[in-house]
C-alpha positions as CSV (number, residue, x, y, z in Angstrom):
1,M,-8.6,27.2,13.0
2,V,-6.4,25.3,10.6
3,S,-2.7,25.3,11.6
4,G,0.1,26.3,9.3
5,V,1.6,22.8,9.7
6,S,-1.6,21.2,8.3
7,L,-1.7,23.7,5.4
8,N,1.9,23.0,4.5
9,L,1.7,19.2,4.9
10,I,-1.1,18.9,2.3
11,E,1.1,20.6,-0.2
12,L,3.9,18.2,0.6
13,G,1.5,15.3,0.1
14,H,0.3,16.8,-3.2
15,F,3.9,17.1,-4.4
16,A,4.7,13.6,-3.3
17,A,1.8,12.3,-5.3
18,Y,3.0,14.0,-8.5
19,L,6.5,12.6,-7.9
20,A,4.9,9.1,-7.5
21,F,3.1,9.6,-10.8
22,F,6.4,10.2,-12.6
23,V,8.1,7.4,-10.8
24,A,5.3,5.0,-11.9
25,I,5.8,6.2,-15.5
26,T,9.5,5.6,-15.2
27,Q,8.9,2.2,-13.7
28,A,6.6,1.3,-16.6
29,L,9.1,2.5,-19.3
30,A,12.5,1.4,-17.9
31,P,12.6,-2.1,-19.4
32,L,11.6,-0.7,-22.8
33,A,14.2,2.0,-22.5
34,A,16.9,-0.5,-21.5
35,R,16.2,-2.5,-24.7
36,V,16.0,0.6,-27.0
37,F,19.2,2.1,-25.7
38,K,20.9,-1.2,-25.1
39,A,21.5,-0.3,-21.5
40,P,20.5,-3.3,-19.4
41,G,21.2,-1.3,-16.2
42,L,18.1,0.8,-16.8
43,R,16.0,-2.3,-16.1
44,T,16.8,-2.0,-12.4
45,L,14.9,1.3,-12.3
46,S,11.7,-0.6,-12.4
47,V,12.5,-2.7,-9.4
48,N,14.2,0.0,-7.3
49,G,11.4,2.4,-8.1
50,A,8.7,0.2,-6.5
51,S,9.8,1.0,-2.9
52,L,10.1,4.7,-3.7
53,L,6.7,4.7,-5.3
54,F,5.1,3.2,-2.2
55,L,6.9,5.6,0.0
56,L,5.8,8.7,-1.9
57,T,2.2,7.4,-2.1
58,T,2.3,6.8,1.7
59,V,3.4,10.4,2.3
60,G,0.5,11.6,0.2
61,G,-2.0,9.3,2.0
62,L,-0.8,10.3,5.5
63,T,-1.1,14.0,4.7
64,I,-4.8,13.4,3.7
65,L,-5.4,11.5,6.9
66,Y,-3.7,14.2,8.9
67,S,-5.9,16.8,7.2
68,L,-9.0,14.8,8.1
69,L,-7.9,14.4,11.7
70,T,-7.1,18.1,12.1
71,N,-10.2,19.4,10.4
72,N,-8.3,21.1,7.6
73,F,-11.3,22.4,5.7
74,S,-9.0,24.2,3.3
75,V,-8.9,20.8,1.5
76,L,-12.1,20.3,-0.6
77,Y,-12.2,16.6,0.1
78,V,-12.0,17.1,3.9
79,A,-14.7,19.8,3.8
80,S,-16.9,17.6,1.7
81,N,-16.6,14.4,3.8
82,S,-15.9,15.4,7.4
83,N,-16.7,17.9,10.1
84,T,-15.7,18.7,13.7
85,H,-18.5,16.6,15.2
86,L,-17.4,13.4,13.4
87,P,-15.8,10.8,15.7
88,T,-12.1,10.2,15.1
89,F,-12.9,6.6,14.1
90,Y,-14.9,7.8,11.1
91,K,-12.6,10.7,10.3
92,I,-10.0,8.0,9.4
93,A,-12.7,6.1,7.5
94,A,-13.5,9.3,5.6
95,L,-10.3,8.6,3.6
96,W,-12.3,6.0,1.6
97,G,-15.8,7.3,2.4
98,G,-15.7,9.6,-0.6
99,H,-14.9,9.0,-4.3
100,R,-11.6,10.9,-4.4
101,G,-10.1,9.4,-1.2
102,S,-11.2,5.9,-2.1
103,L,-9.4,6.1,-5.4
104,Y,-6.3,7.3,-3.6
105,L,-6.6,4.3,-1.2
106,W,-6.8,2.1,-4.3
107,V,-3.5,3.4,-5.7
108,W,-1.9,3.3,-2.2
109,I,-2.8,-0.4,-1.9
110,M,-1.5,-1.1,-5.4
111,T,1.8,0.5,-4.7
112,G,2.0,-1.6,-1.5
113,Y,1.5,-4.8,-3.4
114,T,4.0,-3.7,-6.0
115,A,6.7,-3.1,-3.3
116,A,6.0,-6.5,-1.7
117,V,6.4,-8.3,-5.1
118,A,9.6,-6.4,-5.7
119,Y,10.9,-7.6,-2.4
120,H,9.7,-11.1,-2.9
121,G,11.0,-11.4,-6.4
122,R,14.6,-10.2,-6.1
123,S,15.9,-13.6,-5.2
124,R,13.2,-15.8,-6.9
125,Y,12.7,-14.4,-10.4
126,P,15.1,-11.5,-10.8
127,D,15.4,-11.8,-14.6
128,R,11.6,-11.4,-15.1
129,L,11.0,-9.0,-12.2
130,P,11.6,-5.7,-14.1
131,V,8.9,-6.6,-16.6
132,I,6.5,-7.5,-13.9
133,M,7.2,-4.2,-12.2
134,A,6.8,-2.4,-15.5
135,V,3.3,-3.8,-16.0
136,E,2.4,-2.8,-12.4
137,G,3.9,0.6,-13.0
138,A,1.7,1.2,-16.1
139,L,-1.4,0.2,-14.1
140,I,-0.4,2.5,-11.3
141,A,0.3,5.4,-13.7
142,G,-3.1,5.0,-15.2
143,F,-4.9,5.2,-11.9
144,Y,-2.7,8.1,-10.8
145,G,-3.7,9.9,-13.9
146,L,-7.3,9.6,-12.8
147,V,-6.5,10.6,-9.2
148,L,-4.4,13.7,-10.0
149,F,-6.2,15.1,-13.0
150,L,-9.9,14.2,-12.5
151,S,-10.3,13.2,-8.9
152,D,-7.7,15.1,-6.9
153,P,-8.1,14.6,-3.2
154,F,-5.6,17.4,-2.5
155,T,-7.6,20.2,-4.2
156,R,-7.7,23.3,-2.0
157,L,-10.8,25.4,-1.1
158,F,-10.9,29.1,-0.6
159,P,-12.4,30.8,1.3
160,I,-11.9,28.2,4.0
161,P,-15.3,27.3,5.5
162,P,-15.7,27.2,9.3
163,Q,-17.3,23.8,9.2
164,G,-17.3,20.8,6.8
165,Q,-20.1,18.6,5.6
166,N,-20.9,15.3,7.2
167,M,-19.9,11.9,6.0
168,N,-22.8,10.0,4.4
169,P,-24.7,8.8,7.5
170,L,-25.2,5.3,6.1
171,L,-21.4,4.9,6.1
172,Q,-21.0,5.8,9.8
173,D,-20.7,2.2,11.0
174,P,-17.8,0.0,12.0
175,G,-18.6,-2.4,9.1
176,M,-18.0,0.5,6.7
177,V,-14.6,1.2,8.2
178,I,-13.5,-2.4,7.5
179,H,-15.5,-3.4,4.4
180,P,-14.0,-1.1,1.6
181,P,-10.3,-1.6,2.5
182,L,-10.8,-5.4,2.4
183,L,-12.5,-5.2,-1.0
184,Y,-9.8,-3.0,-2.4
185,M,-7.1,-5.4,-1.1
186,G,-9.0,-8.1,-3.0
187,Y,-9.6,-6.1,-6.2
188,V,-6.1,-4.7,-6.4
189,G,-4.5,-8.0,-5.3
190,F,-5.6,-9.6,-8.6
191,S,-3.4,-7.1,-10.5
192,I,-0.3,-9.1,-9.3
193,P,-1.2,-12.4,-11.2
194,F,-2.2,-10.2,-14.1
195,S,1.2,-8.6,-14.2
196,F,2.9,-12.0,-14.0
197,A,0.7,-13.3,-16.9
198,V,1.4,-10.2,-19.1
199,A,5.1,-10.4,-18.3
200,A,5.2,-14.1,-19.1
201,L,3.5,-13.4,-22.5
202,L,5.9,-10.6,-23.3
203,T,9.1,-12.6,-22.4
204,N,8.0,-16.2,-23.3
205,W,8.2,-17.2,-19.7
206,K,6.9,-20.8,-19.4
207,S,3.9,-20.8,-17.0
208,E,5.1,-23.8,-15.1
209,L,7.9,-21.6,-13.9
210,W,5.8,-18.8,-12.5
211,I,2.3,-20.1,-11.9
212,G,3.2,-21.3,-8.4
213,H,4.2,-17.8,-7.4
214,T,0.9,-16.3,-8.6
215,R,-1.1,-18.8,-6.6
216,R,-0.2,-17.3,-3.3
217,W,-0.9,-13.8,-4.5
218,A,-4.2,-15.0,-5.9
219,L,-5.1,-16.7,-2.6
220,F,-4.3,-13.5,-0.7
221,A,-6.5,-11.4,-3.1
222,W,-9.3,-14.0,-2.9
223,G,-9.2,-14.1,0.8
224,F,-9.4,-10.3,1.2
225,L,-12.2,-10.2,-1.4
226,T,-14.1,-13.0,0.4
227,A,-13.7,-11.1,3.8
228,G,-14.8,-7.9,2.1
229,I,-17.9,-9.5,0.6
230,I,-18.9,-11.1,4.0
231,F,-18.3,-7.8,5.8
232,G,-20.3,-6.0,3.2
233,A,-23.2,-8.3,3.6
234,W,-23.0,-7.9,7.4
235,W,-23.0,-4.1,7.1
236,S,-26.0,-4.2,4.8
237,Y,-27.8,-6.4,7.3
238,Y,-27.1,-4.4,10.4
239,V,-27.3,-0.9,9.0
240,L,-29.6,-0.6,6.0
241,G,-32.8,-1.6,7.8
242,W,-34.4,-3.9,5.3
243,G,-33.7,-7.1,7.1
244,G,-31.5,-8.6,4.4
245,Y,-27.8,-8.9,3.6
246,W,-27.7,-9.4,-0.2
247,G,-30.1,-7.9,-2.8
248,W,-28.2,-8.7,-6.0
249,D,-27.4,-5.0,-6.3
250,P,-25.2,-4.3,-9.4
251,V,-22.5,-3.0,-7.1
252,E,-22.7,-6.1,-5.0
253,N,-22.4,-8.1,-8.2
254,A,-19.3,-6.1,-9.1
255,S,-17.4,-7.7,-6.3
256,F,-19.0,-11.1,-6.7
257,M,-18.0,-11.7,-10.3
258,P,-14.2,-11.5,-9.8
259,W,-14.7,-13.7,-6.7
260,L,-16.3,-16.4,-8.9
261,M,-13.5,-16.3,-11.5
262,G,-10.9,-16.0,-8.8
263,T,-12.2,-19.1,-7.2
264,A,-12.1,-20.9,-10.5
265,L,-8.5,-19.7,-11.0
266,I,-7.3,-21.0,-7.6
267,H,-8.7,-24.5,-8.3
268,S,-7.4,-24.5,-11.9
269,I,-3.8,-23.6,-10.8
270,S,-3.8,-26.7,-8.6
271,V,-4.4,-28.8,-11.8
272,Q,-1.5,-27.1,-13.5
273,E,0.9,-27.6,-10.6
274,R,0.0,-31.3,-10.2
275,R,-0.6,-32.4,-13.8
276,R,1.0,-29.7,-16.0
277,M,-2.3,-28.9,-17.7
278,L,-4.6,-25.9,-18.4
279,H,-1.7,-23.5,-18.9
280,T,-3.4,-21.3,-21.5
281,W,-6.8,-21.5,-19.7
282,N,-5.2,-20.3,-16.5
283,I,-3.7,-17.2,-18.2
284,F,-7.2,-16.5,-19.6
285,L,-8.6,-16.8,-16.1
286,I,-6.0,-14.5,-14.7
287,I,-6.7,-11.8,-17.3
288,T,-10.5,-12.2,-17.0
289,T,-10.5,-12.0,-13.2
290,F,-8.5,-8.7,-13.3
291,A,-10.8,-7.5,-16.1
292,L,-13.8,-8.0,-13.8
293,S,-12.0,-6.1,-11.0
294,L,-11.6,-3.2,-13.4
295,L,-15.2,-3.6,-14.5
296,G,-16.3,-3.4,-10.9
297,T,-14.3,-0.2,-10.5
298,F,-16.0,1.3,-13.5
299,L,-19.5,0.4,-12.4
300,V,-19.0,1.8,-8.9
301,R,-17.2,5.0,-9.9
302,S,-18.5,5.9,-13.3
303,G,-21.9,7.2,-12.2
304,V,-23.8,4.7,-14.4
305,L,-25.4,3.0,-11.4
306,A,-27.6,4.4,-8.7
307,S,-26.8,2.5,-5.6
308,V,-26.1,3.1,-1.9
309,H,-22.8,1.3,-2.6
310,A,-21.8,3.5,-5.6
311,F,-19.9,6.8,-5.7
312,S,-21.1,9.9,-7.6
313,A,-18.6,10.7,-10.3
314,A,-17.6,14.1,-11.8
315,P,-17.8,14.6,-15.6
316,G,-15.0,12.8,-17.5
317,Q,-14.3,10.2,-14.8
318,G,-16.5,7.5,-16.3
319,V,-15.0,8.1,-19.8
320,Y,-11.5,7.9,-18.4
321,L,-12.2,4.7,-16.6
322,L,-13.9,3.1,-19.6
323,T,-11.0,4.1,-21.9
324,F,-8.4,2.9,-19.4
325,M,-10.2,-0.4,-19.0
326,V,-10.6,-0.9,-22.8
327,V,-6.9,-0.1,-23.5
328,V,-5.6,-2.4,-20.7
329,L,-7.8,-5.3,-21.6
330,T,-7.4,-4.9,-25.4
331,L,-3.6,-5.1,-25.0
332,A,-3.8,-8.0,-22.5
333,F,-6.2,-10.1,-24.5
334,G,-4.5,-9.2,-27.8
335,L,-1.2,-10.4,-26.4
336,F,-2.9,-13.5,-25.1
337,L,-4.3,-14.3,-28.5
338,V,-1.0,-13.8,-30.2
339,K,1.3,-15.5,-27.7
340,G,-0.9,-17.6,-25.4
341,G,-0.2,-20.8,-27.3
342,Y,3.5,-20.7,-26.3
343,Q,2.4,-21.4,-22.7
344,Q,0.7,-24.6,-23.6
345,A,2.8,-27.6,-22.5
346,E,2.3,-31.3,-23.4
347,E,-1.0,-32.5,-22.0
348,S,-1.7,-36.1,-21.3
349,F,-5.1,-37.7,-22.0
350,I,-7.8,-36.6,-19.6
351,S,-10.1,-39.4,-18.5
352,P,-13.7,-38.2,-18.4
353,F,-13.9,-39.5,-14.9
354,S,-10.8,-38.2,-13.1
355,R,-10.0,-35.5,-10.7
356,E,-8.7,-33.4,-13.6
357,S,-12.1,-33.6,-15.2
358,M,-13.8,-32.6,-11.9
359,F,-11.6,-29.5,-11.8
360,I,-12.6,-28.7,-15.4
361,W,-16.3,-29.1,-14.5
362,N,-15.6,-26.9,-11.5
363,N,-14.2,-24.2,-13.9
364,V,-17.2,-24.5,-16.2
365,I,-19.7,-24.1,-13.4
366,F,-17.9,-21.0,-12.0
367,T,-17.6,-19.5,-15.4
368,V,-21.3,-20.1,-16.2
369,A,-22.2,-18.6,-12.8
370,C,-20.1,-15.5,-13.5
371,A,-21.5,-15.1,-17.0
372,S,-25.1,-15.3,-15.6
373,V,-24.3,-12.6,-13.0
374,L,-22.6,-10.5,-15.7
375,L,-25.6,-10.8,-18.0
376,G,-28.1,-9.8,-15.2
377,T,-25.9,-6.9,-14.2
378,L,-25.1,-5.4,-17.6
379,Y,-28.3,-6.1,-19.6
380,P,-30.3,-3.2,-18.1
381,L,-27.4,-0.8,-18.8
382,F,-27.1,-2.0,-22.4
383,L,-30.9,-1.8,-22.9
384,Q,-31.1,1.7,-21.5
385,A,-28.2,2.9,-23.7
386,A,-29.7,1.3,-26.8
387,T,-33.4,2.1,-26.4
388,G,-33.7,4.4,-23.4
389,A,-35.9,1.9,-21.6
390,R,-35.3,1.3,-17.9
391,I,-35.7,-2.2,-16.5
392,S,-34.5,-3.8,-13.3
393,V,-33.1,-7.3,-13.1
394,G,-33.4,-8.3,-9.4
395,P,-33.5,-11.3,-7.1
396,P,-36.2,-13.3,-9.1
397,Y,-33.8,-13.7,-12.1
398,F,-30.7,-14.4,-10.0
399,D,-32.4,-16.8,-7.7
400,L,-33.9,-18.7,-10.6
401,V,-30.5,-19.0,-12.4
402,M,-28.0,-19.1,-9.6
403,V,-29.6,-21.5,-7.1
404,P,-29.4,-24.6,-9.4
405,I,-25.8,-23.6,-10.4
406,F,-24.7,-23.5,-6.8
407,L,-26.5,-26.8,-6.0
408,V,-24.5,-28.5,-8.9
409,M,-21.4,-26.8,-7.5
410,L,-22.0,-28.6,-4.2
411,V,-22.1,-32.0,-5.9
412,V,-18.8,-31.3,-7.6
413,M,-17.4,-30.1,-4.3
414,A,-18.3,-33.5,-2.7
415,I,-17.1,-35.8,-5.4
416,G,-14.0,-34.0,-6.6
417,P,-11.7,-34.7,-3.7
418,L,-12.6,-38.4,-3.7
419,V,-11.8,-38.9,-7.4
420,S,-8.3,-40.1,-8.2
421,W,-5.9,-38.3,-10.5
422,R,-5.7,-39.6,-14.1
423,K,-8.5,-42.2,-13.8
424,A,-10.9,-43.0,-11.0
425,N,-11.6,-46.4,-9.7
426,V,-15.4,-46.4,-10.1
427,S,-16.2,-49.2,-7.7
428,K,-14.0,-47.7,-5.0
429,L,-15.5,-44.3,-5.5
430,R,-19.0,-45.8,-5.4
431,G,-18.2,-47.4,-2.0
432,R,-17.0,-44.1,-0.6
433,L,-20.1,-42.2,-1.8
434,V,-22.8,-44.6,-0.4
435,A,-22.7,-43.5,3.2
436,P,-22.6,-39.7,2.4
437,A,-25.4,-40.1,-0.1
438,L,-27.6,-41.9,2.5
439,V,-26.8,-39.2,5.1
440,G,-27.7,-36.5,2.5
441,V,-31.0,-38.2,1.5
442,A,-31.9,-38.6,5.2
443,F,-31.4,-34.9,6.0
444,A,-33.3,-33.8,2.8
445,A,-36.2,-36.1,3.8
446,L,-36.2,-34.7,7.3
447,V,-36.4,-31.1,6.1
448,A,-39.2,-32.0,3.6
449,I,-41.3,-33.8,6.2
450,V,-40.8,-31.5,9.3
451,W,-41.2,-28.2,7.4
452,A,-43.7,-29.3,4.8
453,P,-44.8,-27.6,2.7
454,V,-41.5,-26.1,1.8
455,Y,-39.9,-25.0,-1.5
456,W,-37.8,-27.7,-3.1
457,T,-34.5,-25.8,-2.7
458,A,-34.6,-26.2,1.1
459,P,-34.4,-30.0,1.2
460,A,-32.1,-30.1,-1.8
461,A,-29.6,-27.6,-0.2
462,V,-29.7,-29.2,3.2
463,G,-29.3,-32.7,1.7
464,L,-26.3,-31.6,-0.4
465,V,-24.7,-29.8,2.5
466,A,-25.0,-33.0,4.6
467,F,-23.6,-35.0,1.6
468,V,-20.6,-32.8,1.1
469,A,-19.8,-32.5,4.9
470,T,-19.9,-36.3,5.3
471,T,-17.5,-36.8,2.3
472,I,-15.1,-34.4,3.9
473,V,-15.3,-36.0,7.4
474,T,-15.0,-39.5,6.0
475,N,-12.0,-38.4,3.8
476,V,-10.2,-37.2,6.9
477,V,-11.1,-40.3,8.9
478,R,-9.7,-42.5,6.2
479,A,-6.5,-40.5,6.0
480,V,-6.0,-40.6,9.8
481,A,-6.8,-44.4,9.9
482,Q,-4.2,-45.0,7.2
483,R,-1.5,-43.1,9.1
484,R,-2.3,-44.9,12.3
485,K,-1.9,-48.2,10.5
486,Q,1.5,-47.1,9.0
487,H,3.0,-45.4,12.0
488,H,1.2,-47.0,15.0
489,E,0.2,-43.7,16.4
490,G,-2.6,-42.7,18.7
491,P,-5.7,-41.0,17.1
492,V,-4.9,-37.4,18.3
493,R,-1.2,-37.6,17.2
494,A,-2.2,-39.2,13.9
495,F,-4.8,-36.6,13.2
496,L,-2.4,-33.7,13.9
497,A,0.3,-35.3,11.8
498,T,-2.1,-35.9,8.9
499,V,-3.6,-32.4,8.9
500,L,-0.4,-30.4,9.7
501,G,1.6,-32.5,7.2
502,N,-0.7,-31.3,4.3
503,R,-1.9,-27.9,5.3
504,R,-2.7,-26.9,1.8
505,H,-5.1,-29.7,1.2
506,Y,-6.8,-29.7,4.6
507,G,-6.9,-25.9,4.7
508,G,-8.9,-26.2,1.5
509,M,-11.2,-28.7,3.2
510,V,-11.8,-26.2,6.0
511,V,-12.6,-23.6,3.4
512,H,-15.2,-26.0,1.9
513,M,-16.7,-26.6,5.4
514,G,-17.0,-22.8,5.8
515,I,-18.8,-22.6,2.5
516,L,-21.2,-25.3,3.7
517,V,-21.9,-23.3,6.9
518,I,-22.7,-20.2,4.7
519,V,-25.1,-22.3,2.6
520,I,-26.9,-23.4,5.7
521,G,-27.3,-19.7,6.7
522,L,-28.4,-18.7,3.3
523,T,-31.0,-21.5,3.2
524,G,-32.4,-20.8,6.7
525,S,-32.6,-17.1,6.4
526,G,-33.7,-17.1,2.8
527,L,-36.5,-19.7,2.9
528,F,-37.7,-19.7,6.5
529,A,-37.6,-16.0,7.4
530,A,-40.8,-14.3,8.6
531,S,-41.7,-10.6,8.9
532,K,-44.5,-8.2,9.6
533,L,-44.9,-4.4,9.1
534,V,-47.5,-2.9,11.4
535,M,-48.4,0.3,13.3
536,M,-48.0,0.0,17.0
537,A,-48.9,2.1,20.1
538,P,-47.1,1.7,23.4
539,G,-48.2,-1.6,25.1
540,D,-49.1,-3.3,21.8
541,I,-47.8,-6.9,21.3
542,L,-46.7,-8.3,17.9
543,Q,-46.0,-12.0,17.2
544,V,-43.9,-13.1,14.2
545,A,-43.1,-16.8,13.9
546,H,-42.6,-17.9,17.6
547,E,-41.4,-14.6,18.8
548,R,-43.6,-12.2,20.8
549,V,-42.5,-8.5,21.0
550,R,-44.0,-5.7,23.0
551,F,-43.7,-2.0,22.0
552,D,-42.8,0.1,25.0
553,G,-42.7,3.5,23.4
554,V,-40.0,5.9,22.3
555,R,-37.4,8.3,23.8
556,H,-35.1,11.0,22.4
557,V,-31.4,10.3,22.6
558,R,-28.3,12.2,21.4
559,G,-25.2,10.6,19.8
560,P,-21.7,12.1,19.1
561,D,-22.9,13.7,15.9
562,Y,-26.6,13.0,15.6
563,N,-30.0,13.2,17.4
564,A,-32.3,10.2,17.4
565,V,-35.7,8.9,18.2
566,Q,-35.2,5.6,19.8
567,G,-37.8,2.9,19.9
568,R,-38.0,0.6,23.0
569,L,-39.2,-3.0,22.5
570,T,-39.1,-6.1,24.6
571,I,-38.9,-9.7,23.4
572,L,-41.3,-11.5,25.7
573,N,-39.8,-14.9,25.0
574,N,-36.4,-14.1,26.6
575,G,-36.8,-10.5,28.1
576,A,-34.2,-9.0,25.8
577,H,-34.6,-5.4,24.7
578,L,-34.5,-3.9,21.2
579,L,-33.6,-0.3,20.6
580,P,-34.1,0.7,16.9
581,E,-33.4,4.4,16.1
582,Q,-34.3,7.1,13.6
583,R,-31.2,9.3,13.4
584,V,-30.7,12.8,12.0
585,F,-27.0,13.6,11.7
586,F,-25.6,17.1,12.1
587,G,-25.0,18.9,8.8
588,S,-27.2,16.4,6.9
589,P,-30.9,16.5,6.1
590,M,-30.9,12.7,5.7
591,Q,-32.9,10.7,8.2
592,V,-31.4,7.3,8.8
593,E,-33.1,4.3,10.3
594,R,-30.8,2.1,12.4
595,P,-32.3,-1.3,13.2
596,S,-31.7,-3.3,16.4
597,V,-31.0,-7.0,16.5
598,N,-31.2,-9.7,19.2
599,S,-29.1,-12.7,18.1
600,T,-28.9,-16.3,19.2
601,P,-27.0,-19.0,17.3
602,L,-30.2,-20.2,15.7
603,R,-32.1,-17.0,15.0
604,D,-32.2,-13.2,14.9
605,V,-35.1,-11.0,16.0
606,Y,-34.5,-7.8,13.9
607,V,-36.6,-4.7,14.2
608,D,-36.7,-1.3,12.4
609,I,-38.7,1.8,13.4
610,G,-40.3,4.1,10.9
611,D,-42.5,7.2,11.1
612,E,-45.2,8.1,13.6
613,H,-48.9,8.6,12.8
614,N,-51.6,9.4,15.3
615,G,-49.6,8.2,18.3
616,K,-48.6,4.9,16.6
617,W,-45.2,4.0,15.2
618,E,-44.3,2.0,12.1
619,I,-42.6,-1.2,13.3
620,H,-41.0,-3.7,10.9
621,L,-40.2,-6.9,12.6
622,F,-38.2,-9.8,11.1
623,V,-37.3,-13.2,12.5
624,N,-34.4,-14.6,10.5
625,P,-33.4,-18.2,11.3
626,L,-29.7,-19.3,11.0
627,V,-28.5,-16.0,9.6
628,N,-25.5,-16.0,11.9
629,F,-24.3,-19.1,10.1
630,I,-23.3,-16.8,7.3
631,W,-20.9,-14.7,9.4
632,T,-19.6,-17.8,11.2
633,G,-19.1,-19.6,7.9
634,G,-17.2,-16.6,6.6
635,G,-14.9,-16.8,9.6
636,V,-14.3,-20.5,8.9
637,V,-13.4,-19.8,5.3
638,I,-10.8,-17.2,6.3
639,A,-9.4,-19.5,8.9
640,G,-9.1,-22.3,6.4
641,L,-7.4,-20.0,3.9
642,A,-4.9,-18.8,6.6
643,F,-4.2,-22.5,7.5
644,S,-3.6,-23.3,3.9
645,L,-1.3,-20.3,3.4
646,S,0.7,-21.3,6.5
647,D,2.1,-24.2,4.4
648,Y,4.2,-21.6,2.5
649,V,5.7,-20.3,5.7
650,R,6.4,-23.9,6.9
651,R,8.1,-24.8,3.6
652,R,10.2,-21.6,3.6
653,K,11.4,-22.4,7.2
654,R,12.2,-25.9,6.2
655,V,14.2,-24.7,3.2
656,A,16.0,-22.2,5.4
657,V,16.9,-24.8,8.0
658,T,18.1,-27.2,5.3
659,S,20.2,-24.5,3.7
660,G,21.7,-23.6,7.0
661,A,22.5,-27.2,7.8
662,V,24.2,-27.6,4.4
663,A,26.2,-24.4,4.9
664,G,27.3,-25.5,8.4
665,H,28.4,-28.9,7.1
666,S,30.4,-27.2,4.4
């Protein structure tokens, strides 16, 4: 029975969402109105409206959550995505488990970012802040239009059903609870640099004055997007039952493309801050990265893709999203073409062999990688629209194109930090590269000999990983040795002083080490995995690679909202048990296979159970070497990013202490 409080609260949330929509429109138009009516005071409406906008959106979001938690099936979204058997954990996740709720979460996060920028910018860039807020307000109003008029999560249902439908069984996993919000924090986060860039173009704000502010927002967005992609791969691996973590699905690519361009942007901003170069190119990267975020939203929510990761869309939503995306990007790129040249500062000569040129090559590589993924993702859609023919561009294309690109990327990653700004000392650089190169060749030869015959990418990848890792380690060792010589410190004190004194640089090096760990995991699990699909009766033994597994039969189990047939297998090598399941969820006809995994640092034994025929069960067994390096490397990347960002906190504290000391002296 739905309580009166729950019924009334959803109406309050609906009203708050409409108010937020009008506040967003006001926020977008206030600076223009201030100029037209020559009333500068109206500009403050954009800044002051940001907090109100977030508050109203929060009220709406909390009422949806409350309706999910109290089983308010008078709300169509609740009845379509939740029921009384669903655990509380997944009732909360149901907010983003369906199309309408996930769009509302998108807007909610965007208003949160906007409020944070408004708070951050009042004392740092108050004259440009109203225009930045106006751009954000226009974006929020556009998404609110989709939410309220085509994908309304507050829509009521009558008569009220006694029971709701179940959430998609594939989404009932802790990884699904974490993965989408992280991705949205990444996607939406890139709207902040976009708003800075558009505001700069509109107001002739020189980029050297604002690019440093956007870097931290870009880093936050990139970090969340990275974590979302890693969690998404982890979820695919542990839930979908095919033994892999990345299939170059178009929806997976939708998040990977802005990640690639965002990575190029972060590196390129460093050049601008250090050498006052690439101003116009950085604005192009900012707009392109956000454009790819919008494209990903369109692909996932328009209904043009059939994917486990995509949402089904009602008529009109795809057209709205496409129109909104075209309008936003046409205006942004048009403004860039007209006024982008104003941002270009004096650039000094770039030596073809300098750190600047290495960063430029880095940008080229990431751009080519993104273009390759974009081509492979969109070509089937264009071909189908033009001719009606259906084709699939899958792993063979992406592996053929992307693997060489990423190997070249590793070379640039190794050499770039060792090359001097302006012009490199070739003989000095050669001396620094000899030892890492020898280590890389040794590891490549070892892989080629021990695992022969093996595909060429394995020794190439391992050799380059060893090469890059050695350059990073020797770089740190040289810096510590130099400090010890200058300050006569012990090795531990010198190391801590070196690393903590330049957190931004060494945080980036930790990120690079995390990428190397991920590459090891991708190489091991991609090239050395083994699997077998067989029918097994109780007592049968199956061997894959060096692992022997015995099938002990099945039993029936009951979960909180499902019934399952659970397979029982024993790994004879270590005595561990594997318990894969076939689940049938209440209120859903879908049968879901849930694999079971036994992990060690060096390998996973992964098993999935299928259907039964004549007393035998279909068993799919995988042995995946080094796959846990992927998740570990992702953690190292996020740790390195957090360490790098802590440099901003340190500098703010140092400025505050200095300011306080000056005030006290006065």
